[in-house]
VOBA-776607 format. One record per residue (C-alpha): residue in three letters; x, y, z. Coordinates in steps of 0.05 Angstrom, whole numbers. Layout:
N
<tipa res="ALA" east="X" north="Y" up="Z"/>
...
//
This chain:
361
<tipa res="UNK" east="0" north="0" up="0"/>
<tipa res="UNK" east="56" north="48" up="19"/>
<tipa res="UNK" east="96" north="32" up="-44"/>
<tipa res="UNK" east="34" north="42" up="-87"/>
<tipa res="UNK" east="21" north="109" up="-54"/>
<tipa res="UNK" east="92" north="131" up="-67"/>
<tipa res="UNK" east="88" north="112" up="-140"/>
<tipa res="UNK" east="21" north="145" up="-150"/>
<tipa res="UNK" east="30" north="208" up="-108"/>
<tipa res="UNK" east="99" north="221" up="-79"/>
<tipa res="UNK" east="140" north="207" up="-141"/>
<tipa res="UNK" east="97" north="250" up="-188"/>
<tipa res="UNK" east="96" north="307" up="-137"/>
<tipa res="UNK" east="172" north="306" up="-128"/>
<tipa res="UNK" east="184" north="302" up="-203"/>
<tipa res="UNK" east="139" north="361" up="-218"/>
<tipa res="UNK" east="171" north="405" up="-164"/>
<tipa res="UNK" east="241" north="387" up="-191"/>
<tipa res="UNK" east="220" north="405" up="-261"/>
<tipa res="UNK" east="195" north="473" up="-240"/>
<tipa res="UNK" east="263" north="487" up="-207"/>
<tipa res="UNK" east="301" north="467" up="-270"/>
<tipa res="UNK" east="254" north="508" up="-314"/>
<tipa res="UNK" east="265" north="570" up="-271"/>
<tipa res="UNK" east="340" north="558" up="-274"/>
<tipa res="UNK" east="336" north="554" up="-350"/>
<tipa res="UNK" east="295" north="619" up="-354"/>
<tipa res="UNK" east="347" north="654" up="-310"/>
<tipa res="UNK" east="405" north="629" up="-352"/>
<tipa res="UNK" east="369" north="649" up="-417"/>
<tipa res="UNK" east="357" north="719" up="-390"/>
<tipa res="UNK" east="430" north="726" up="-373"/>
<tipa res="UNK" east="451" north="698" up="-442"/>
<tipa res="UNK" east="403" north="744" up="-479"/>
<tipa res="UNK" east="432" north="803" up="-440"/>
<tipa res="UNK" east="499" north="779" up="-467"/>
<tipa res="UNK" east="473" north="782" up="-539"/>
<tipa res="UNK" east="446" north="712" up="-552"/>
<tipa res="UNK" east="387" north="710" up="-600"/>
<tipa res="UNK" east="325" north="672" up="-579"/>
<tipa res="UNK" east="321" north="643" up="-649"/>
<tipa res="UNK" east="390" north="613" up="-643"/>
<tipa res="UNK" east="375" north="586" up="-574"/>
<tipa res="UNK" east="311" north="551" up="-595"/>
<tipa res="UNK" east="342" north="516" up="-656"/>
<tipa res="UNK" east="406" north="494" up="-620"/>
<tipa res="UNK" east="372" north="473" up="-555"/>
<tipa res="UNK" east="317" north="432" up="-590"/>
<tipa res="UNK" east="369" north="400" up="-637"/>
<tipa res="UNK" east="408" north="378" up="-575"/>
<tipa res="UNK" east="344" north="354" up="-542"/>
<tipa res="UNK" east="330" north="312" up="-604"/>
<tipa res="UNK" east="400" north="280" up="-601"/>
<tipa res="UNK" east="394" north="266" up="-526"/>
<tipa res="UNK" east="324" north="236" up="-530"/>
<tipa res="UNK" east="337" north="191" up="-591"/>
<tipa res="UNK" east="378" north="137" up="-556"/>
<tipa res="UNK" east="329" north="136" up="-498"/>
<tipa res="UNK" east="275" north="109" up="-544"/>
<tipa res="UNK" east="318" north="46" up="-553"/>
<tipa res="UNK" east="344" north="39" up="-482"/>
<tipa res="UNK" east="275" north="43" up="-450"/>
<tipa res="UNK" east="235" north="11" up="-506"/>
<tipa res="UNK" east="166" north="-12" up="-486"/>
<tipa res="UNK" east="134" north="-76" up="-510"/>
<tipa res="UNK" east="63" north="-84" up="-533"/>
<tipa res="UNK" east="56" north="-15" up="-565"/>
<tipa res="UNK" east="4" north="-6" up="-620"/>
<tipa res="UNK" east="30" north="1" up="-691"/>
<tipa res="UNK" east="53" north="71" up="-709"/>
<tipa res="UNK" east="5" north="100" up="-761"/>
<tipa res="UNK" east="27" north="152" up="-811"/>
<tipa res="UNK" east="-31" north="196" up="-791"/>
<tipa res="UNK" east="4" north="207" up="-723"/>
<tipa res="UNK" east="59" north="246" up="-758"/>
<tipa res="UNK" east="9" north="302" up="-773"/>
<tipa res="UNK" east="-9" north="305" up="-700"/>
<tipa res="UNK" east="65" north="309" up="-680"/>
<tipa res="UNK" east="77" north="364" up="-731"/>
<tipa res="UNK" east="19" north="402" up="-700"/>
<tipa res="UNK" east="49" north="389" up="-631"/>
<tipa res="UNK" east="117" north="414" up="-656"/>
<tipa res="UNK" east="85" north="477" up="-685"/>
<tipa res="UNK" east="50" north="491" up="-619"/>
<tipa res="UNK" east="114" north="478" up="-580"/>
<tipa res="UNK" east="154" north="524" up="-625"/>
<tipa res="UNK" east="104" north="580" up="-616"/>
<tipa res="UNK" east="104" north="569" up="-541"/>
<tipa res="UNK" east="180" north="574" up="-537"/>
<tipa res="UNK" east="184" north="632" up="-585"/>
<tipa res="UNK" east="132" north="674" up="-547"/>
<tipa res="UNK" east="160" north="652" up="-480"/>
<tipa res="UNK" east="234" north="666" up="-490"/>
<tipa res="UNK" east="221" north="732" up="-527"/>
<tipa res="UNK" east="175" north="751" up="-469"/>
<tipa res="UNK" east="230" north="736" up="-418"/>
<tipa res="UNK" east="278" north="777" up="-461"/>
<tipa res="UNK" east="232" north="837" up="-454"/>
<tipa res="UNK" east="213" north="827" up="-381"/>
<tipa res="UNK" east="240" north="779" up="-328"/>
<tipa res="UNK" east="239" north="706" up="-306"/>
<tipa res="UNK" east="197" north="727" up="-245"/>
<tipa res="UNK" east="141" north="754" up="-289"/>
<tipa res="UNK" east="145" north="691" up="-331"/>
<tipa res="UNK" east="136" north="647" up="-269"/>
<tipa res="UNK" east="79" north="690" up="-244"/>
<tipa res="UNK" east="41" north="687" up="-310"/>
<tipa res="UNK" east="52" north="612" up="-314"/>
<tipa res="UNK" east="-7" north="608" up="-266"/>
<tipa res="UNK" east="-51" north="625" up="-325"/>
<tipa res="UNK" east="-42" north="554" up="-352"/>
<tipa res="UNK" east="-99" north="520" up="-313"/>
<tipa res="UNK" east="-147" north="578" up="-330"/>
<tipa res="UNK" east="-130" north="573" up="-404"/>
<tipa res="UNK" east="-138" north="497" up="-400"/>
<tipa res="UNK" east="-206" north="504" up="-368"/>
<tipa res="UNK" east="-230" north="556" up="-420"/>
<tipa res="UNK" east="-206" north="513" up="-478"/>
<tipa res="UNK" east="-239" north="451" up="-449"/>
<tipa res="UNK" east="-305" north="489" up="-444"/>
<tipa res="UNK" east="-299" north="515" up="-515"/>
<tipa res="UNK" east="-286" north="446" up="-543"/>
<tipa res="UNK" east="-341" north="416" up="-500"/>
<tipa res="UNK" east="-293" north="373" up="-460"/>
<tipa res="UNK" east="-316" north="404" up="-395"/>
<tipa res="UNK" east="-389" north="410" up="-375"/>
<tipa res="UNK" east="-413" north="474" up="-343"/>
<tipa res="UNK" east="-463" north="463" up="-287"/>
<tipa res="UNK" east="-471" north="535" up="-264"/>
<tipa res="UNK" east="-508" north="517" up="-201"/>
<tipa res="UNK" east="-452" north="471" up="-179"/>
<tipa res="UNK" east="-403" north="499" up="-128"/>
<tipa res="UNK" east="-345" north="464" up="-164"/>
<tipa res="UNK" east="-362" north="498" up="-230"/>
<tipa res="UNK" east="-371" north="566" up="-195"/>
<tipa res="UNK" east="-303" north="558" up="-162"/>
<tipa res="UNK" east="-270" north="543" up="-229"/>
<tipa res="UNK" east="-303" north="602" up="-263"/>
<tipa res="UNK" east="-285" north="650" up="-206"/>
<tipa res="UNK" east="-214" north="622" up="-205"/>
<tipa res="UNK" east="-207" north="633" up="-280"/>
<tipa res="UNK" east="-231" north="705" up="-274"/>
<tipa res="UNK" east="-182" north="718" up="-217"/>
<tipa res="UNK" east="-125" north="686" up="-255"/>
<tipa res="UNK" east="-136" north="730" up="-315"/>
<tipa res="UNK" east="-145" north="791" up="-271"/>
<tipa res="UNK" east="-80" north="777" up="-234"/>
<tipa res="UNK" east="-44" north="769" up="-300"/>
<tipa res="UNK" east="-70" north="837" up="-323"/>
<tipa res="UNK" east="-46" north="869" up="-259"/>
<tipa res="UNK" east="23" north="838" up="-265"/>
<tipa res="UNK" east="29" north="860" up="-338"/>
<tipa res="UNK" east="-2" north="930" up="-336"/>
<tipa res="UNK" east="22" north="953" up="-267"/>
<tipa res="UNK" east="96" north="948" up="-252"/>
<tipa res="UNK" east="94" north="991" up="-190"/>
<tipa res="UNK" east="148" north="1013" up="-142"/>
<tipa res="UNK" east="208" north="969" up="-126"/>
<tipa res="UNK" east="199" north="927" up="-63"/>
<tipa res="UNK" east="265" north="890" up="-65"/>
<tipa res="UNK" east="328" north="904" up="-104"/>
<tipa res="UNK" east="396" north="869" up="-104"/>
<tipa res="UNK" east="460" north="906" up="-117"/>
<tipa res="UNK" east="499" north="841" up="-116"/>
<tipa res="UNK" east="505" north="796" up="-177"/>
<tipa res="UNK" east="556" north="748" up="-205"/>
<tipa res="UNK" east="614" north="782" up="-239"/>
<tipa res="UNK" east="600" north="750" up="-306"/>
<tipa res="UNK" east="530" north="778" up="-307"/>
<tipa res="UNK" east="542" north="846" up="-275"/>
<tipa res="UNK" east="582" north="870" up="-335"/>
<tipa res="UNK" east="531" north="850" up="-387"/>
<tipa res="UNK" east="503" north="900" up="-435"/>
<tipa res="UNK" east="428" north="908" up="-430"/>
<tipa res="UNK" east="400" north="911" up="-501"/>
<tipa res="UNK" east="329" north="925" up="-476"/>
<tipa res="UNK" east="313" north="981" up="-428"/>
<tipa res="UNK" east="272" north="962" up="-367"/>
<tipa res="UNK" east="213" north="1006" up="-388"/>
<tipa res="UNK" east="139" north="999" up="-378"/>
<tipa res="UNK" east="129" north="988" up="-453"/>
<tipa res="UNK" east="178" north="930" up="-456"/>
<tipa res="UNK" east="147" north="902" up="-392"/>
<tipa res="UNK" east="78" north="904" up="-426"/>
<tipa res="UNK" east="103" north="872" up="-490"/>
<tipa res="UNK" east="139" north="818" up="-451"/>
<tipa res="UNK" east="77" north="804" up="-409"/>
<tipa res="UNK" east="32" north="797" up="-470"/>
<tipa res="UNK" east="82" north="751" up="-504"/>
<tipa res="UNK" east="87" north="708" up="-442"/>
<tipa res="UNK" east="11" north="704" up="-436"/>
<tipa res="UNK" east="7" north="682" up="-509"/>
<tipa res="UNK" east="61" north="630" up="-495"/>
<tipa res="UNK" east="23" north="600" up="-437"/>
<tipa res="UNK" east="-39" north="596" up="-480"/>
<tipa res="UNK" east="2" north="555" up="-529"/>
<tipa res="UNK" east="26" north="512" up="-470"/>
<tipa res="UNK" east="-46" north="497" up="-450"/>
<tipa res="UNK" east="-61" north="476" up="-522"/>
<tipa res="UNK" east="2" north="434" up="-522"/>
<tipa res="UNK" east="-21" north="397" up="-459"/>
<tipa res="UNK" east="-88" north="382" up="-492"/>
<tipa res="UNK" east="-59" north="357" up="-558"/>
<tipa res="UNK" east="-5" north="316" up="-524"/>
<tipa res="UNK" east="-57" north="283" up="-479"/>
<tipa res="UNK" east="-97" north="263" up="-540"/>
<tipa res="UNK" east="-35" north="235" up="-574"/>
<tipa res="UNK" east="-18" north="194" up="-512"/>
<tipa res="UNK" east="-87" north="163" up="-515"/>
<tipa res="UNK" east="-72" north="138" up="-585"/>
<tipa res="UNK" east="1" north="121" up="-577"/>
<tipa res="UNK" east="20" north="113" up="-502"/>
<tipa res="UNK" east="96" north="115" up="-508"/>
<tipa res="UNK" east="124" north="176" up="-473"/>
<tipa res="UNK" east="196" north="172" up="-499"/>
<tipa res="UNK" east="178" north="161" up="-572"/>
<tipa res="UNK" east="127" north="218" up="-567"/>
<tipa res="UNK" east="181" north="263" up="-537"/>
<tipa res="UNK" east="232" north="247" up="-591"/>
<tipa res="UNK" east="183" north="258" up="-648"/>
<tipa res="UNK" east="160" north="323" up="-615"/>
<tipa res="UNK" east="231" north="350" up="-611"/>
<tipa res="UNK" east="246" north="327" up="-682"/>
<tipa res="UNK" east="183" north="361" up="-710"/>
<tipa res="UNK" east="198" north="424" up="-671"/>
<tipa res="UNK" east="269" north="428" up="-700"/>
<tipa res="UNK" east="241" north="417" up="-770"/>
<tipa res="UNK" east="193" north="476" up="-761"/>
<tipa res="UNK" east="240" north="521" up="-721"/>
<tipa res="UNK" east="302" north="516" up="-764"/>
<tipa res="UNK" east="276" north="549" up="-828"/>
<tipa res="UNK" east="235" north="601" up="-790"/>
<tipa res="UNK" east="292" north="621" up="-744"/>
<tipa res="UNK" east="342" north="624" up="-802"/>
<tipa res="UNK" east="296" north="675" up="-834"/>
<tipa res="UNK" east="286" north="716" up="-771"/>
<tipa res="UNK" east="360" north="714" up="-751"/>
<tipa res="UNK" east="400" north="730" up="-814"/>
<tipa res="UNK" east="464" north="750" up="-778"/>
<tipa res="UNK" east="512" north="692" up="-791"/>
<tipa res="UNK" east="556" north="711" up="-732"/>
<tipa res="UNK" east="498" north="700" up="-684"/>
<tipa res="UNK" east="498" north="626" up="-702"/>
<tipa res="UNK" east="571" north="616" up="-682"/>
<tipa res="UNK" east="577" north="584" up="-613"/>
<tipa res="UNK" east="630" north="608" up="-565"/>
<tipa res="UNK" east="654" north="586" up="-497"/>
<tipa res="UNK" east="609" north="633" up="-458"/>
<tipa res="UNK" east="543" north="634" up="-420"/>
<tipa res="UNK" east="504" north="623" up="-485"/>
<tipa res="UNK" east="536" north="555" up="-495"/>
<tipa res="UNK" east="524" north="537" up="-422"/>
<tipa res="UNK" east="450" north="555" up="-430"/>
<tipa res="UNK" east="442" north="513" up="-493"/>
<tipa res="UNK" east="475" north="452" up="-461"/>
<tipa res="UNK" east="434" north="461" up="-398"/>
<tipa res="UNK" east="371" north="466" up="-440"/>
<tipa res="UNK" east="390" north="404" up="-480"/>
<tipa res="UNK" east="399" north="360" up="-420"/>
<tipa res="UNK" east="356" north="391" up="-364"/>
<tipa res="UNK" east="308" north="438" up="-401"/>
<tipa res="UNK" east="257" north="413" up="-452"/>
<tipa res="UNK" east="285" north="342" up="-449"/>
<tipa res="UNK" east="273" north="333" up="-375"/>
<tipa res="UNK" east="210" north="376" up="-369"/>
<tipa res="UNK" east="177" north="347" up="-431"/>
<tipa res="UNK" east="192" north="276" up="-407"/>
<tipa res="UNK" east="164" north="289" up="-338"/>
<tipa res="UNK" east="105" north="329" up="-363"/>
<tipa res="UNK" east="87" north="276" up="-415"/>
<tipa res="UNK" east="92" north="222" up="-362"/>
<tipa res="UNK" east="50" north="265" up="-315"/>
<tipa res="UNK" east="-2" north="277" up="-369"/>
<tipa res="UNK" east="-8" north="202" up="-380"/>
<tipa res="UNK" east="-11" north="187" up="-306"/>
<tipa res="UNK" east="-50" north="245" up="-276"/>
<tipa res="UNK" east="-77" north="290" up="-332"/>
<tipa res="UNK" east="-63" north="362" up="-355"/>
<tipa res="UNK" east="-90" north="399" up="-294"/>
<tipa res="UNK" east="-45" north="361" up="-246"/>
<tipa res="UNK" east="16" north="380" up="-288"/>
<tipa res="UNK" east="-4" north="454" up="-288"/>
<tipa res="UNK" east="-18" north="461" up="-213"/>
<tipa res="UNK" east="56" north="464" up="-196"/>
<tipa res="UNK" east="68" north="529" up="-232"/>
<tipa res="UNK" east="61" north="574" up="-169"/>
<tipa res="UNK" east="122" north="540" up="-139"/>
<tipa res="UNK" east="165" north="574" up="-191"/>
<tipa res="UNK" east="147" north="646" up="-172"/>
<tipa res="UNK" east="187" north="648" up="-107"/>
<tipa res="UNK" east="245" north="609" up="-139"/>
<tipa res="UNK" east="247" north="657" up="-198"/>
<tipa res="UNK" east="246" north="719" up="-154"/>
<tipa res="UNK" east="304" north="692" up="-112"/>
<tipa res="UNK" east="346" north="671" up="-173"/>
<tipa res="UNK" east="332" north="736" up="-208"/>
<tipa res="UNK" east="355" north="777" up="-148"/>
<tipa res="UNK" east="418" north="734" up="-136"/>
<tipa res="UNK" east="442" north="722" up="-207"/>
<tipa res="UNK" east="412" north="778" up="-249"/>
<tipa res="UNK" east="406" north="834" up="-199"/>
<tipa res="UNK" east="331" north="839" up="-216"/>
<tipa res="UNK" east="285" north="881" up="-173"/>
<tipa res="UNK" east="220" north="855" up="-146"/>
<tipa res="UNK" east="162" north="902" up="-162"/>
<tipa res="UNK" east="96" north="913" up="-126"/>
<tipa res="UNK" east="55" north="896" up="-188"/>
<tipa res="UNK" east="88" north="828" up="-194"/>
<tipa res="UNK" east="73" north="812" up="-121"/>
<tipa res="UNK" east="0" north="834" up="-125"/>
<tipa res="UNK" east="-11" north="800" up="-192"/>
<tipa res="UNK" east="22" north="735" up="-170"/>
<tipa res="UNK" east="-20" north="735" up="-106"/>
<tipa res="UNK" east="-85" north="744" up="-145"/>
<tipa res="UNK" east="-62" north="692" up="-196"/>
<tipa res="UNK" east="-47" north="642" up="-141"/>
<tipa res="UNK" east="-115" north="652" up="-108"/>
<tipa res="UNK" east="-149" north="641" up="-175"/>
<tipa res="UNK" east="-104" north="583" up="-189"/>
<tipa res="UNK" east="-122" north="546" up="-125"/>
<tipa res="UNK" east="-195" north="564" up="-135"/>
<tipa res="UNK" east="-194" north="523" up="-199"/>
<tipa res="UNK" east="-158" north="467" up="-163"/>
<tipa res="UNK" east="-209" north="467" up="-106"/>
<tipa res="UNK" east="-265" north="465" up="-157"/>
<tipa res="UNK" east="-234" north="406" up="-192"/>
<tipa res="UNK" east="-224" north="369" up="-126"/>
<tipa res="UNK" east="-296" north="383" up="-107"/>
<tipa res="UNK" east="-319" north="357" up="-174"/>
<tipa res="UNK" east="-279" north="293" up="-164"/>
<tipa res="UNK" east="-313" north="283" up="-96"/>
<tipa res="UNK" east="-382" north="292" up="-128"/>
<tipa res="UNK" east="-365" north="241" up="-182"/>
<tipa res="UNK" east="-341" north="191" up="-130"/>
<tipa res="UNK" east="-406" north="200" up="-90"/>
<tipa res="UNK" east="-447" north="189" up="-154"/>
<tipa res="UNK" east="-405" north="127" up="-168"/>
<tipa res="UNK" east="-418" north="100" up="-98"/>
<tipa res="UNK" east="-493" north="114" up="-105"/>
<tipa res="UNK" east="-497" north="74" up="-169"/>
<tipa res="UNK" east="-455" north="19" up="-137"/>
<tipa res="UNK" east="-403" north="18" up="-193"/>
<tipa res="UNK" east="-342" north="58" up="-210"/>
<tipa res="UNK" east="-341" north="35" up="-282"/>
<tipa res="UNK" east="-393" north="85" up="-304"/>
<tipa res="UNK" east="-344" north="142" up="-291"/>
<tipa res="UNK" east="-281" north="111" up="-322"/>
<tipa res="UNK" east="-214" north="100" up="-290"/>
<tipa res="UNK" east="-172" north="149" up="-251"/>
<tipa res="UNK" east="-126" north="154" up="-310"/>
<tipa res="UNK" east="-138" north="207" up="-364"/>
<tipa res="UNK" east="-138" north="151" up="-414"/>
<tipa res="UNK" east="-202" north="121" up="-389"/>
<tipa res="UNK" east="-242" north="183" up="-369"/>
<tipa res="UNK" east="-295" north="213" up="-412"/>
<tipa res="UNK" east="-267" north="282" up="-398"/>
<tipa res="UNK" east="-191" north="272" up="-400"/>
<tipa res="UNK" east="-168" north="344" up="-403"/>
<tipa res="UNK" east="-179" north="368" up="-333"/>
<tipa res="UNK" east="-167" north="307" up="-290"/>
<tipa res="UNK" east="-127" north="316" up="-227"/>
//
């Protein structure tokens, strides 16, 4: 019983928290590298190419038996997944370039709200307006979007600033001024990126229902993303010198991303989607806000602004409102199942067997 509980609850929880820490570290490194002149286009192509090389041998080492035959029609789905992933990374890293990793972590709390809205639009989530669980999810969604608007539109006075930073970063040239306009542009780009991430969760969940092999899905996703990103980024970044790698923080960031960035996070998130569903994966986003603020202050010398604190607080309240609504809904479904004397009418606890797979916790 204890071992089963660890496998079902403790291991996924630990993995999701670890991934949030590595993602914040990657965002902080990317911000430092972009301040040093690295192009986000160059970073996306090189990092995803390395991710593809790293994930390829894993498909053979951890090969699963009994998989369904791979159908050619799945390639179209993976190309769509690659396009969504490319847009998510493009919006996200450009948004960080204009703003900060702290704002990126705060706005990541929009993911459950976007997921809920998309599920309603595509009729994958039923709206029972008189139900307390539905009301909590609606209120939580409204609060999440309101908190995001506060964080984006209101920068506010500085609450905490750090004059200390690492020597290699202190001397960097800042290509983008820390103005309200850039903050707004960065916030909007980040919000668009997290909308793409919510869509990515949904599409990946559907793919896993058809072909439940996490490692093969990850490799094909990376490969399709590189195939889409390479020509687009070559057109957007025409400076040939920008594509030359040097022994500096840019190379460190790309290597870190290749081994601990998308490779690790996509593997854990895909596994989490298969095991727990999209909403469970997205509920760990608030952990990254405090981590990002600390890393930004220590390594980048970033200041913490009042608008970010207020916005992140409202976002977190809305975030947990959605989570409470989902937990309440699960309780109601279990009670209905007990009343009917059978659990089979509601499907399994896995997103594979549920009639509404997108928002399972």
